N, C-alpha and C positions, 0 to 999 in steps of 0.2 A: 410359483407369485411374480405377478409385473412389477418390473424392475421402475417402480417411477420413485422421483425423486426424495420421494420422503421415505420410501421405502429402503431406496441405497444409503441417504442417511444415518439411518437407523441399523442396518446388518453390515459397515463397513466400511462402503466407499471412502468417509473420514482417511483410514489408514494407505486403501489401495491405490490412492491418487498421490496420499503425502508423503509416501515413505521412500521415493525413487526404488520402485522394485525392480529392478533389472534381475532381481532373483535377491532372497529377502535375506542379504552378507551382514545388514546392520545389525550390532547391540539392541536389543529389546528395551524400548518402552520402560522405564520403571513402571512397574504396577501393570502391565500388561504380557500377555502371553502371545506372540504373533503365530507360532507357530511352532512344529515338533521338528523341522529340519527347513532349510533353506529350504525357500522355494516353494514350501506351504502353508496355504493358509487356513486359518482355522477362525469361523465366523464369530466363535464366540472371544478369541482374543480383539479382535476389532472392536469389538464393543464394548470391551473393558476397555480399550486407548479412549474409545469416543467419551466413556464415563468419566474417566482422568479425564480427558481434553477440558471437560466442561464445568471440569471442577476452581477454573480460570478463568475471572473474571477479563472481556478481551474487548479492545478499542481498536475498530479498523479502521485505519488510517486511509484508505485508498478504495473507493468501492463506489459504483455506479447506478445512476437510474436511469434506464433506458426503456423503449415503448416495449421490447420485448422482457424487462424484467424490472416490474414496476414497485412501487414503494412497497405494496401488499407481500410482493415474491420475499423483497429483502428481511422485512420484519419478518417472516416467516423461516425464511434461512436461517438467520441471525439468533431465534429461538431456539432450533434444532441443534446450534453449534454451541450456544454460549457465549455468543456475540453480544456485550452489554449495545454497544451504539457503534454506526458506524457510521462514517463521515461521505458523503458522497456526492458525486458532481454529473453534470452531461459536457464532457468537454467539445466544444465545437460551436461551428455559427460564421458564416462569412462578412456580416452586418453584425453594428451595435445592438442592432435592434434585435436578430437571428439570436446574439449572446444572453440580452439583457432576456427573452422569451425563457430561454432553457434554462436559467437563475430561477425564471419565475418558477419552471415546473419543481426543481429543489425546493423552494420556498412551502410548495404547496405538499410534498412529502415530507417537509418538518413539523408541516402544520398537521397534518395526518397520524406522525408517530413522533411527539416532540421527545420519547422515553427512548428513540431506537435513533432517529436520524438527523443527523450532524449535516449541515451545508457546507460546501466547497464551492467558493467563488469563482467562475470562469471568466477570462478575461483575453483578451487579444493586445500584446503594449503595443502594435501598429497602430491603432486607434486611443493615442494617451490621452486625451479630455477626457474622451466616455471611461476608457478603462478604469482613471483614477475615480472618476464620479461611479462607477459601479461597484467599487471593491466598498465605497464608503456606503452606497446603497444595502448594499449585500450583508455588512457589518452591522449596518442597524437594522435588519430583518432577521441578524440570530446568528447569518454562518460566522464558523469557527477558524477558517482558513481560505486560501487561495488552491484551488488543482480541480484537475487536471492540467495543469497548463500544456498545452503543447508545442505544435512544431512549426508556427509563425515565423519563431524568431530562437537562435540559442538563448539559453538563459545568460549566457555572457557578453549579449549583445548590450551597449549602450540604453538602447529601448527599453532595457528592462531595469535599468538605475530606478528611474521613480518609483513605477511597481515596488521592486523589493524596500523602498525609503519608508512607502507608503504602509507596506506590512510592518514595518518595524514602528512605526508611528501607533495602527493599531493592538501590535503586540502579538498577532497572528504569523504562527506557518504560511509556508508555501510549498505546494507540490507539483513535479515536472516531472513530466515524462522522460525518462531518462533511457539513453538506447547502447549497445556495444556491438551489433552485428559491424561485421569487418567488413564490411563495404562502406562503412560509416567511418571509420575511424585509420583506416589505411590505405593508402593510395593504392592504384591498380586494379580494385575488388569493387564489385556493380553494390552500391547502396542499396539497402533494402527495407529500408526508414529513409519517408522525406530528409532530405539534402539540410532541414535546418533543424533535424532533432538534436536536444542537447544530450553529448558525451559529458563521460565523469570527468572530463579534462575541463569542462563549460564547467561543473559543479566546484569544479577545485578553484578555480577563478574569479567566479562571484561569490563562492563562500570565503575567500580569503578577502576579497574587497570587502566584503559587509561579516564580519565575523560575527555581527551581534544579530542577525539576523537564522531565522529558523526556517533555512530551504532543505526539501526533503529530496531527494533523487528514488522516483517510482520506480518497482519491479525490478530487485535482484534478479528476479525467474519471467522477466520479458522475453527472455532470446536474448541470445548473443552470448557474446564472453563474462562470463559473473566473476570471474576470477581479476577478469582485465578491472572491471568495476571496484572489485574491495582492493586492489594494491593503487589504483589511483588514489579514491577516495581516500584513500588514509593518510592524505598530505592537507587535507580540509578540514579541521578536525571540529568544526562546526557544523559539517553536513550532516545529515540525519540518512538515514539508508532505511525505504520499507522493503517486505521479505515478502510480499506478492509475486502474484506472475503464474501462469501456468508450469512453467520449468518447475521440478525440486526433484534436482541432480544428488545426490549424495555428498556430504560436505559442504554445501551449501552456504547453508546458514553458521556451521563451525566455520568455515575462513573468511567469512563476514567479524564474525566474535574473535577471529584473532588478529584480524588488519585493523578492525576501526573499533572493536571493544563493543561489550552485550550495551552501554548504555545509549548509544545511535543507533541502533536497530529498532524499529515499529512493527510490530503486526501489521499485518494485513491483508485481503485476498485478492482484490481488482475483479471481483465475482470469483473467484476460483477456491469459493469453500472449504471444500473437502480440503484441498490441497493446502488451501494456506493453514490451517489449522494443524495439519498433519504433518509439515515440513518441520514447523514448531517441536510437535511432539516429539518427531524421531530423532531431533537433532542433539548435540552430546551437549545437553545446559544442564544445569543446577535447578533445584528449587528456586529459588532467587532470579536468578536468573528468568525463568520463565515467567515469572511473576512482569518484572523489567519488561522484555520483549511483549510481551500479550496486553498489557496494560499500563504501566508505570509508568515508563518512558513516553510516551504522546500524552497522558496524561500532564504530564507536568510539563509538555510545552501547552496545551491547552489552559494550565494553570496560570498563566503569565497574564493572561487579558481575562481569567476569570471563567473559562469559559469548561474547566475540569467536570470530572464524574465524580462525587462523591462516592 
């Protein structure tokens, strides 16, 4: 059988990608039989895990529309994995005009799939006047948050202060690209992310300056030292962490719960759909915890501006 994306999702790709399988040494998720022995894969077990995962409504707090992954494909992927809605952005643009054009593409996706795609407004804080105007415009067009804000300046930079304050005014969350690659936070190592990428320490600084803001650190599984991320972010109780990224190490979600608490975790995929769902299903979470991470926590943030999902 040709292994296209639809067949892959239907025959077990979810758990294969999402379970951190260097050898299946984790305990099996409830309701699923992963195999008869460690390292033994049983397709029927993965199908059961997928079926169990699809019982949970899900809000994806971090996704994207790109030229190679359009709104149609996002809608299809979300449908297959039981993702109710996905918050999407196109991060990038070197000028205010290019940024506006990217945001317009998101608005187009929102109109094409109003019951699936939520808009994330991208801005560059170096263009203060244009950025504030773009936030207002995008909110008027139905966007629910800012994201994924990238690496022009760190979130702790004063250039971000008016941006955070505008989000507080609109009662919307903002999500930024967070990094923990060694060279970005320890002297003597070569940075592998742009030098202005936001570190966990930057999130702590801005979170403690604006505790009323809804600030989200993007992708615990984005590569780098996620243990460091968990240990540092515990010092900013108002900052949230999304669970996305292609990395799905065993214990990642469990450690985030230990240090931050389950109420501060937001399910997200960053286009890693199967991995994103699988790592939540494979973590040592209660039924109530899964519901919070998959849906309720992010929905509670959206509720503050009336953008929640019923």
